[in-house]
Backbone as numpy.savetxt, mean C-alpha at the origin, in Angstrom:
# Nx Ny Nz CAx CAy CAz Cx Cy Cz
-10.09 18.72 2.76 -9.63 17.70 1.84 -9.11 16.52 2.64
-9.45 15.28 2.22 -9.00 14.08 2.90 -7.57 13.74 2.55
-7.07 12.74 3.21 -5.72 12.28 2.96 -5.63 11.58 1.61
-4.51 11.75 0.94 -4.23 11.03 -0.29 -3.14 10.03 0.02
-3.36 8.80 -0.36 -2.42 7.73 -0.08 -1.86 7.20 -1.39
-0.54 7.17 -1.48 0.13 6.58 -2.63 0.74 5.27 -2.15
0.44 4.19 -2.85 0.89 2.85 -2.45 1.80 2.29 -3.55
2.99 1.86 -3.16 3.91 1.19 -4.08 4.23 -0.18 -3.48
4.29 -1.20 -4.32 4.53 -2.53 -3.78 5.33 -3.39 -4.74
5.91 -4.43 -4.15 6.61 -5.48 -4.87 6.34 -6.77 -4.11
5.64 -7.69 -4.75 5.29 -8.95 -4.13 6.31 -10.02 -4.49
6.51 -10.97 -3.58 7.39 -12.09 -3.88 6.57 -13.32 -4.25
7.23 -14.40 -4.57 6.55 -15.62 -5.01 5.84 -16.35 -3.88
6.09 -15.97 -2.63 5.51 -16.67 -1.48 4.29 -15.96 -0.89
3.81 -14.90 -1.54 2.63 -14.19 -1.06 2.94 -13.03 -0.14
4.20 -12.73 0.04 4.60 -11.58 0.85 5.20 -10.51 -0.03
5.93 -9.60 0.59 6.59 -8.57 -0.19 6.86 -7.32 0.62
6.99 -6.22 -0.11 7.28 -4.91 0.49 6.27 -3.91 -0.04
5.74 -3.09 0.86 4.83 -2.01 0.48 5.38 -0.71 1.06
5.41 0.30 0.23 5.68 1.67 0.69 4.38 2.44 0.60
3.96 3.02 1.70 2.72 3.78 1.77 3.07 5.22 2.12
2.70 6.14 1.25 2.94 7.56 1.46 1.59 8.22 1.74
1.48 8.88 2.89 0.24 9.54 3.28 0.47 11.04 3.25
-0.25 11.72 2.35 -0.11 13.17 2.19 -1.12 13.87 3.08
-0.62 14.57 4.08 -1.47 15.31 5.01 -1.60 16.77 4.61
-1.15 17.13 3.42 -1.21 18.51 2.97 0.08 19.25 3.28
0.34 19.48 4.56 1.55 20.20 4.97 2.78 19.30 4.99
2.56 18.00 5.11 3.68 17.06 5.14 3.22 15.69 4.66
4.19 14.86 4.33 3.92 13.50 3.88 4.61 12.52 4.83
3.88 11.49 5.20 4.41 10.45 6.08 4.61 9.19 5.25
5.75 8.53 5.46 6.04 7.29 4.74 6.05 6.11 5.72
5.37 5.04 5.34 5.38 3.78 6.10 5.92 2.70 5.18
6.78 1.86 5.72 7.31 0.73 4.97 6.84 -0.54 5.67
6.22 -1.42 4.90 5.77 -2.70 5.42 6.52 -3.82 4.70
7.16 -4.69 5.45 7.69 -5.94 4.92 6.78 -7.01 5.50
6.14 -7.77 4.64 5.09 -8.67 5.11 5.21 -10.05 4.48
4.65 -11.04 5.18 4.61 -12.41 4.68 3.21 -12.77 4.22
2.22 -11.96 4.61 0.82 -12.21 4.26 0.09 -10.88 4.19
-0.91 -10.78 3.32 -1.72 -9.57 3.24 -2.41 -9.26 4.57
-2.57 -10.28 5.43 -3.21 -10.07 6.73 -2.42 -9.10 7.60
-1.15 -8.87 7.29 -0.30 -7.97 8.06 -0.43 -6.52 7.61
-1.18 -6.27 6.54 -1.33 -4.92 5.98 -2.66 -4.31 6.39
-2.76 -2.97 6.39 -4.08 -2.36 6.55 -5.03 -2.90 5.46
-6.28 -3.12 5.82 -7.24 -3.74 4.90 -7.33 -3.01 3.57
-7.41 -1.67 3.58 -7.59 -0.96 2.32 -6.36 -1.08 1.43
-5.17 -1.22 2.02 -3.95 -1.42 1.23 -3.97 -2.80 0.58
-4.23 -3.82 1.38 -4.28 -5.19 0.86 -5.35 -5.32 -0.22
-6.53 -4.76 0.02 -7.62 -4.84 -0.96 -7.27 -4.12 -2.26
-6.61 -2.97 -2.15 -6.21 -2.21 -3.35 -5.22 -3.00 -4.19
-4.26 -3.67 -3.54 -3.27 -4.47 -4.27 -3.95 -5.68 -4.91
-4.84 -6.33 -4.17 -5.56 -7.49 -4.73 -6.37 -7.08 -5.96
-7.09 -5.97 -5.86 -7.91 -5.49 -6.98 -7.06 -5.15 -8.19
-5.87 -4.58 -7.95 -4.98 -4.21 -9.05 -4.46 -5.45 -9.76
-4.07 -6.47 -9.00 -3.67 -7.75 -9.58 -2.23 -7.88 -10.04
-1.46 -6.81 -9.99 -0.07 -6.89 -10.43 0.84 -7.30 -9.27
2.01 -7.85 -9.60 2.98 -8.19 -8.57 3.86 -7.01 -8.20
3.87 -5.99 -9.05 4.61 -4.77 -8.78 3.80 -3.61 -9.33
3.67 -2.57 -8.54 2.90 -1.44 -9.04 2.86 -0.26 -8.13
2.09 0.72 -8.54 1.90 1.95 -7.78 0.52 2.49 -8.09
-0.22 2.85 -7.06 -1.54 3.44 -7.22 -1.76 4.52 -6.17
-2.73 5.37 -6.42 -3.18 6.34 -5.44 -4.56 5.92 -4.99
-4.77 5.93 -3.68 -6.03 5.48 -3.12 -6.38 6.31 -1.91
-7.59 6.16 -1.43 -8.00 6.78 -0.17 -8.62 5.70 0.69
-8.34 5.72 1.99 -8.91 4.68 2.86 -10.41 4.88 3.02
-11.10 3.77 3.25 -12.56 3.88 3.48 -12.89 3.58 4.92
């Protein structure tokens, strides 16, 4: 089974924000916190998932490609 990634975010009015990324490895979960000023600072699949969702605040489950 592949990794399951849960992404939570809150964007600000300037195009930045905070992302919490939870990576479930089965036996344990790893949490990464990103404070960013641009989507360019995020992993591509995280930035693309948030863009596709379109909300300024949200939570989704995704898998990296």
